[in-house]
N, C-alpha and C positions, 0 to 999 in steps of 0.2 A: 412294526420296526422289529428287525431280528437285530439279534446282537452282534455288533462288527466288532472282532478281537485285534486285541493291538495292546503291547506293555506298557504302563501302567507306570508313569513314576511317582516313584517312593521318597516324598520329598523330604532333605533331609540339610542339614545345614554344609557339611561334611564329607557327605556321600560322592564322592567323587573319585574318577580313575588320575593320578596324575602321574604324568608322563616328563620324564625330563631330558628337553636334544640335546646329547652330546655333550657338554660339557658338565652340563646343569647346573646352571647358571639360570637359565629358562626354563620357568614348568608351564606346562599347558597341560589345562583341565579338560580332558573328552567329555564329550554330552552326554546326557545320560542319566545319572540320582538328584541333578541337584538343581536348582535355579526354576525350576517349573511351576506353573500353577499344578495343584494337585485338578483334576477332573472328577466331576461327578454322575451319577447314574438316574436315571429319570423315574420313578414307580410307573408300569404304563397302566391308561384306563383299565385296561382287561387285566389277564391272568400271562400274559408273556411280558417275557423278560428285555427290558429294552436299554442300551445306554445312551447318554447324549452325545455323545462324539466321541472318535477315535481317539488316541491318546498318540501324538506323534515320539518316534525317538529321538529327535533331535532337537538340543536347544534356540532359541531363538530370538534370547534373549540377551544381549551382553556379559559375555564372561567377566568379573571381575578378578583378580589376581592375588596373590595372596599378599601381595602390597600395597592393595584395594586402589587398582590402575586397573581400568574397563578397558575391553578390545577397544574400542571408538577410542578411547583417547589412547591408546597405545599402537594405533592406525597414525592416526594424526600425529602423534609424536614419530613414529618411523617416517611419516612421508618428509615432514617439516624437518626434521635432521636430515634427509636426503637431501636437500632442495641448501640447507644451509650449507651441507659439506660439501655439494658444488660448488656453490656460490664464491666461497672463503677459499676455496682450492687446497685446503688441508690435506697433508700426507695420507692414503690411506693406509695404515701398517694391520689390515685384519691378514692373515692368511687365505688362502683362497679358499680352506673347508670353511671358515669362519666368515666368508663371504657369502659361501653357497645356504649355506646354514640360518645366517642372517636374510637372504632373499627368503627361505626356505617360508620362514617366520612370516615377513611381510604377507605372503600371497594366503597363507593361514590365515589371517588377520583379514584382510581383504574380505577373504573366502566368507568366516563369520559375519563382518559387515554387511555381504549381503546376503547372505541367510536370512541376515536380521532386516533388512528393509524388503524383506519378499524379492529379492532379483534370484532366484533360484537357478536360472541360466548361466549368469553372471560368475556367482559362486561354483558352479560344478566346472566352470573353465578354470578359475584360479586353481581347483583343488587339481584338477588333472596336470596342470603348471608342477603344484607341488610336490605331488607324486614320482613325477619324472624327474625331479633335481632328487627326490629323498631317494629315488632308487641308484642316482647316478655318484651319487653323494655314500653310498651304504649305510644311511644313515637309519637302521633299523626301527626307531621308537618314531621319527617323524613320519614312517614306511606304513608304522600302524597306527599311530595318528590318526595321516592323512586319509588312510582306508577306510577310517572309524566312521569318519565326519562324509566321507562320501556315501556309505552305506547309512548313515542317518539320512542325508540329504534324498537318496537313492528312497530310501522308507517314504518321507515326507510325499516326495512326486507322485505315489503306489508301484513304483517299478521292483513289486517284493522279489523276483528272481534274480534281478542284479544285486538290492538289497542282501540279500543271503549269501552270492556270491563273492561280495566286499569284504560283510561281516566275518566270514571263512578265509579269506586270504588273511584278512587284520588277525585272527587267532593264529593260524599257519604260521606267520610272522612272529608272535609271541612264544608259542609255545617252542618253536624251533629254537628263541633264542635261549633258553630256559630258564622262561615264567614257571612255576609252579600249575595242576592244571587246578586247582584249591583256591590259586590266587582270586583276589576279590575282583581282578578286570576281568579272566576268563569267567569267572562265574558271570558276572554280569552279560561281557558278549554273549555267549551261552542261553543268557536268557531272551534276550533280544532275538535270537533264532529260534530257538521257543516260540518267542512271538509270532514271528515269520509265517515258519510252519502253521500254526495253527490259522493265520489267516487266508494261509493257501488251503486250507483243508486234508495236509499233509499229520491225521491223526497222529498214527503211532509216533512221526519223529518231534511232534508235541508233547505228548507225552512225555514219550523220552527225556526229552531237554528238560521240564518241568523235574522231575524226578530227579533228572542230574543235580539241577542246582542247587532245590531243598535238602538231597542228601548230602551232597556234599558238603554245606553251610552248614548243615545240624550236626556231623561228623567233625568239622571243621573250629564250630564254638564247645563241643567234648572236650575236644584234646586240649582247649585254652582254658579250660578250667585246671586240669594238672599243672601247666605251665606256673613257674616264678611267677608273682606280681610284677617286676621291671622288665620280663620279654616281653610282652606286647602295650604299645600304649594303651590307652583308652578311648582314643578316637580307631583307633584298629578295631579294637573291641564292640564298638558303638556301629564302623560303618557294614561288620561283615554282620549284626545283628539287624539292620536295614534291609540290606542287602538279601537275609534273608526272610524278612516283614514282605519286600517286592515280589520274592517267589513267591510266595502264598500268595499272594492277591493275585497277582497274575496268574498262578493255576487255578483258584478260585474263581474269577472270572470267565477261565477258560470252563472247568467242571461246570460252571451254572447255563451256558449256552446250550448244552448238552441236555440241559434238565437231572443236570448228577448233581441233587441240592446238598444234601447230605454231604458228602464230601465236599461241596461248595461251602457250607456254613464253620465247618470244623476247621478250614483255611481262614475265613474271615475271623473268626474268634481266634485261630491264634497270631496272623496280621495285627490284631488291633490289640491284643494282649504287648506284642512290642512295640507297636507303634505310639501306645498309652508310658508304657515306661521309660523308653528313651525320649520320647518328644512333646509327652503331656497331655495332658485327656482334650484339652484346648484347643492343641496343634488341628491348624488345618486338615492337614491328611487323617488323623483320627478321625473327624467328623466323616470324611469321607468315609471311610470303613465302615462305620455305625451307619450312616445310611445304605452301605452296598449290606452291608448285612441283616438290618433292616429289613430290605427287599427280598432276599434271598427267602427269611423266616415268613416273610407276609405270602411269596409264591408258595409256601408247603403249611397254609394256610393256619399259623401261627400269628394269629394278627394279634393279639394282646403282647405279648414278647416283643413285636416286630414295631408295635405301637410305641411302646414304652423305650426303645433301642430310637427311633427315629424323632422321638419327643426330644429326649436327653440331646442330641446333637442339636436342634432348632433351638433349644436353650442354650448349650455352648455356643453355636453359631452366633445368636444376638448378642450374645454377651460378650465375644473375641469380635465380631464386627466380619464373619466370613465371608468372602470374596463372591460366593455361590449360595447366598441363603437362600434362591430363589428355589435352586435346586431342591436343598433340605425339606422347604414349604412343600413343593410338589410330592416330595416322596410321599409327606406327612398325608396331604389332601390325598392320594391314592390309597393307602392303608385305611386312611376312615374309611373311606368311601367303600374300601370292601367289606369293615365291619361292618356299615350300613350306620353308620354314622353318617348321615346326606348331610345336614346343616352345618355342622363341624367342618363336614369336608367341602363344601361352598367355600365357607371364607378364607382355608387357607389355600385352594385353589386363583381365588381371587387375587391374598394378598399374594403369592407368586405369582400371578399372571404381572401385574401391576410392576412386581421390584424385576424380570425378565426383562419389559416392557421397557423400562427406566435403563435396563443393563445392556438394551440392546441385544440381546441373545434371542435369535429367529428361532431357532428351532425349539427351543426351551417353550418359548409363548406359543408357536402351533401345539406343541402337546399338550401345556396347560389347557390349551381350547379346546382338544381333541377328550381331553380329561370332565371339561367340565359338557361337553356335550353326552360321555358317554356318563357321568353323573346325572343330568337332567332325564335319560333313557333309565335308569335304575328307576330312578324316584316316581316315574310314569309307572311303570310298569308294577313299582310296589303299591299304588293309590289302586289299579286298576284289580288288582289281588285281594286286597281290602276291600273291595268293594261289590265283589263278586263272592264275600266267605259270607254275606250277611245273608243272601239269596239262597246259597246251597241252601244254610242253617233250614231257611224255612219252607 
């Protein structure tokens, strides 16, 4: 299986783009950099670089806002409020602009709830209605946010050309509205575009996009070092570093897909360092990066270093209860096989397979079964070679 490239989301508690619609009372968080489970790669039985599954750019879980209210709760509350409002005949004192804004928010909540349920066509319909109202009311923040959701939805549905156009439209509105080019929201969207270009095999555009994101963030962080301590919040500094980590991770995957392993290792190491410093050594995303770095090291023939990395990830994952522990074990099994440690590899594959079956991860089950077949072939080949050596010496 070849590497399908798409942007992996760098999991963090605070890393998201907040857009305030109109009066700033309601804040919405665009899909992107938080609330998603990190995904892992599987070390292939042979020496090809594999990915377990594509990473989607959209949020599928209900969003919980700053006050702890989820999309689902908000949607129900809005509907119930509307019913109560009509039943009791209270006078509506909202202005036309406020009514329009409330209608946009309700449509966006319905769209996100439909996405959570997997009803993508319904979500698309709600988003188209929302963006029409946003244009009618000249609400740029709502336009940007809705275009971003529409782009994420198009990406999920595999409509890459449409996703590209929508992200570009959102970027155009952001920049024309005075958002700086090194704003984290602009860079996050640029990173998504670079990921789309990579998936479309538009390599020059993809490389330029990844370079823009990493260089812009590095320059921004360098400037922040010279600023007085109260100029930027700790949350903003952390978000910027984590976004740099995401950019490096994405570029590393892109480089690995072309077997440019030296560059991929460099970016993975830097991303791993950022994740360890900002989120801790046992954080799920840290373990993802350890595993991916181990995969690339293994492909370079650096099996000892690869094994040390993945073993550490497995041990930390076991202690922390990593949700995809079977993937870490499968990667370790593959590396052990490449080192020729077949007995230990069998144990790891069997343990990984049992966990994958328990988790219902069909793709991982197939890959681990293929890994066991490859392992059996290698053991048989080694056995035949050993049998030939004595006769050759005689």
